[in-house]
Every structure is written in structure tokens, then in C-alpha cells.
N, C-alpha and C positions, 0 to 999 in steps of 0.2 A: 266239667268245667258244671259245678253247679247249676247253672244252667241245663248242662249236660247236667250238667252234674245233679244236678237234679233236674234232673230233663225225668220227663215222667213213665217212659216203658218202666214197667213188674222188673226189678231187680228182685232176688232172692240173696239173701244172707243169714236171713234167718229162721227161716223156715216159716213161721208165720206172716211172714206179709204176700207172698205171695201166690199162696198156695192155692186148686177151685179143690168145693167142695163138697161135701152131697146136701143135694134139694137143690140143684139146679133142675131147670124146668127139663122136660125132656129124658129126668127119668138118670143123667150121669150119676156111676155111681163112683165114692169116694176115692181120690186119690191117694196110692200110698205115702206115705210120709216120711223120710228118714230113722234106720235105724236107730237102736239105742246107741251103740259109738256117735254115728255120726252123729245125732242129739245132740250128745255129751259136746261131741267136739264144738258145736255149733257154739252151746251155751258158752261154755270158753269162748267161746274165737268173740262172740258180739259184747261178753262181758270185762273181754282186753282193751274193744272198741270203746266202750265206750268208758268204762277207765280213763280210755288217751286220751278223747277228748274233755273230762272233765276234767286233767290235768293242762288243758288249751285252758279250760276256761279259766280255772283258777289262777295261770297265770299270768293272763291278760287279763286280771282285777290287781294283781298284786303291780303289776306294774302299772297299772292305775294309778294305784293307789301315792305307789315309792316318786312317781315321776310328775304325780297332776295334772296330766296330761293326757287325753285324747291322743294321741301326734304320734308314728313313728314306735308303734308296740308291734308291729310285726319283727320286731328280732328280737324279745323273749317269750317269744312261741317258735321261733322259726323252725328248730328242728324239729322238736317233740310231730307238729304242722306238717313235715314235712312227711317223718317217719311214717303218722299215722295214713295219712290220708294215702303215701305210696300204699301202702299197708291194706288197702282196698283189694288192691290186685286179687288177692287170694275171693274178691268176694266172684272173678270169672271162672277160675278153679273151683268155685266150688259148684258153679253150674255147669261144668264139663265135665267135670266127673258124677254130676246127676244126682249127687247130697238136696241140692235143692232145684226146684221145678222152674225156672225163668231162662229168658235168650241168651245164651253165652253170646250173640253180638247184643243186643242190644244194651246187655249188663257190661261189656269192653268198650260199650264207645260213652253212655253214664261217670266210668269210672277212668275211663284211664282220657279223657275232657278234664279230668277237673285235675289228674294230674299235668297235666296238659301245662294249666291253665298253673300252677305249681315249681314245678320246673323249667317252659321254655318260656316262661315271660317270665313269672316272678324271681323266679332264680337267675335266670340268663339277664334281666334285664335292674341291674342291681338299682338302678335309678327312680326307679317305679316305688319300692318298698317302702317310700316316706311316704306312698301316698294315701291321703285318711281311703282312698277306695279299695285298695288292701286292705282294711280292717274291714270297709264295711263285710264283705265277703267273709275274710274271716267266723265276724260273731258266725253272720249269718248259719254259714257249716257248720259253727260250730254249736248254736243251737241245738240246726236242722239232726245233727251228729246223736249227738247228747239223746234224744229222745224215739229216734229212728234205732239206734241200737238199745236202748233198752227195751223200747217197744217187741225187737223182737228177741229180747231176753226172756224175758216177761209172756212169753204167748207160748217159746218153745217150754216153759214150764206152767205149761198152759192157768197163771197166775197173770190177767193182764188188769192191771189198777185201773182204771176211770178213765184217770186222773190225764197217762201218760198217752190212754186212746185218743179223748178227747186233747191232747196237746197234738200229733200226731196227724189229728186233719184237720186242728182249725187254726195254727200258730203258722202253715204252711200259705196262707192270707198272704201274711206278711211280711216271716220271709223268704218266698220264695222269688218276689221283685226284688227286695232287699240285697239275694244273692245275686240276679243277673246282672242288678244294674252296679252291684259290687264290680264282676267280672266281665263285663261289658268296659268300664272307666277307666281298671287293671290293663288292659288292651287301650283302651285307643291311646292313654299316655305311654302306652312304650314305645308307637309307630316313630315319631321322633327321631329313637334312639336309633331303633333297629333299623330305619332306611342312614341313617348320620355312619353306623357303624361296621352295613353292610351285616351283618348279621343269620348268618343263617343264610345266606342268599350263595349260589354257584352263578357264578356269570360265564358267559361262553365269548370265545371256544377256548376245546377244557376239550380233554382228551377224547374224554364219555360224551361228546355232544349234548348235555345237554346240562340245561338253567334250571336256576330256580331262585322264587324273590320270594323270602320269609317274608316281605310287610306285602305285600299282596291277599300272600295268604293268611297273615293275619285280619287281613279284612272281607278276606272272607267269611273267616272263623266267624265273626262280630255279624255279618249277614245271615249266617246258616242260621242265628239264636233267632230269627223273625219268626221260621216256621217252628221248631222247637216253643216256642216259647205258648201258643198256640195251646199246641200239643199237649203240653206239660202242663199249663194250668188247670186244661178241661180235665183231665186225668185224676190230677190230684185235688182237685176243688169238694169240698164238700158239695155243692154245688151244681155236682155235675150231674149229670142224667140217667147215666153210663147206674144198669145195678150192681155192687157192691155185691159181691158174693161172701158166704159164712164158711169158716172153718177154723176149725180147734174155738167157736166163740166167740172168734173174732170177725172186724172186716175184712173184707178185702185193702189189700192198701199196696201203694205205688209204693218206687222204690227209693222215693228221694220226694 
């Protein structure tokens, strides 16, 4: 989820966002970046993802102008939202094959949390799709991802505009709480429908002698936001005391 999604461990999909650079204390050597082919691929990937989230942004604006209301705008961008957010699973592969030097575990956690919210909550519990909280996290995600993917693209090209770098480190202060609030409120809104329908729950007795309560699982997911909030905000925040590393002329950047 954006919390998760937007959690703060350093995920890389764009090469420029999470590399340790030369000049660190102790005389650490500069880490080797991706080769020419990997760099070209990452540029294409980030350009496509930037364009995809721009399509979502335009879709939201067009739907709002057509309807004259911000309610239930989710339906106007449901397909591209699912496609491009699910497409972020490639970022786990980027880490696994080593073209991006970030943790596979942390990247998987961040990406899967958002994919979970899209498919296992918003898609599966259709009653919540008209909730304003869905629009809240969709807007937060959309702005965040347009900035993030464009940040990585320009970083890979060694030409990072100041405005994008500023937005990357500053707008987080508003977008992260906005996204987290939308995610939590959406899960909360889904709870009564999940309990009533017994969605994804497994009751005893059964031949596997196993039970699973999806309602309780969603509550645990909500509780898990508490420790992640502090860690994510401290990592992202420009006010963090942790030193920013320098790589390719840019500051060390958390993934979301």
C-alpha cells in the first residue's frame, strides 16, 4: 500500500534513486551502475511508467470535468490504475537480477502492499470503490508516481531538473499522510463487507485442518501501519537527520 506503499525502504527502479555514491566516509569506492543496455531498459521502463501515471491523472481530471463531481472517479481510471500499479512488480525483478542495487525483500514488501490494496481490497470489495477514501489514495499515488518515475528517468540521463528534485523531497510531506489515510480508510470501509461475506476466509472443519480469517488479517494490516509510519516518514522526510548520499549528482532518495 502506499504506506507500504509508500513505505520508506530504498527501492530502486530507476537507478538514480537508491545508490550509494563515492565520497562517503571511510573512502568507500563508488558502486558500479547498470551497464548501457540495463540503463536503456530502465529509462524506457521509467518513461512508460511516468506516461502511465500521467494517463491516470488525465483520466481523473477528464472524469471530474465531465461529471462535475469528485465522487466515484475511481471507475474512470480503474483499468490503467490496476495495470500500471501491477506493472511495478517488475521492480522486484530489477532488484533480483541486480540491475538496481536495492533489497529484494524490502522492494517486494513495498510493491506487494500496493498491489494487495488494489486487488485484494479495492477490486475484491466492490462496495468500497465509490468511497472517497479510494480517490484520496489514488490521487496521492498518482502525483507521487509521476514525480518518482520522472525523477528516476532524468537521473539515469544525468539531467535532473531542480523542480523534480524539489518535488521529490518536498511534496512527500503532504502526499504520504494523504495516501496512508486513504489506504487505511479504504481497508476500514471494507471490513464490514468482508465479515458479512466471509471473503477469502477459511473455516473449520476442513480436510486441511486450517482456518483463516481475512477480516482479522485486514485488521492486522491496519495495525502494521503504525510502525511503518514512523520509519517511512523519517526516511523520506527532508528534515531527517540521516545524511543523504550523493550519486550521479543527486541526493540519496528513498523509493516512495
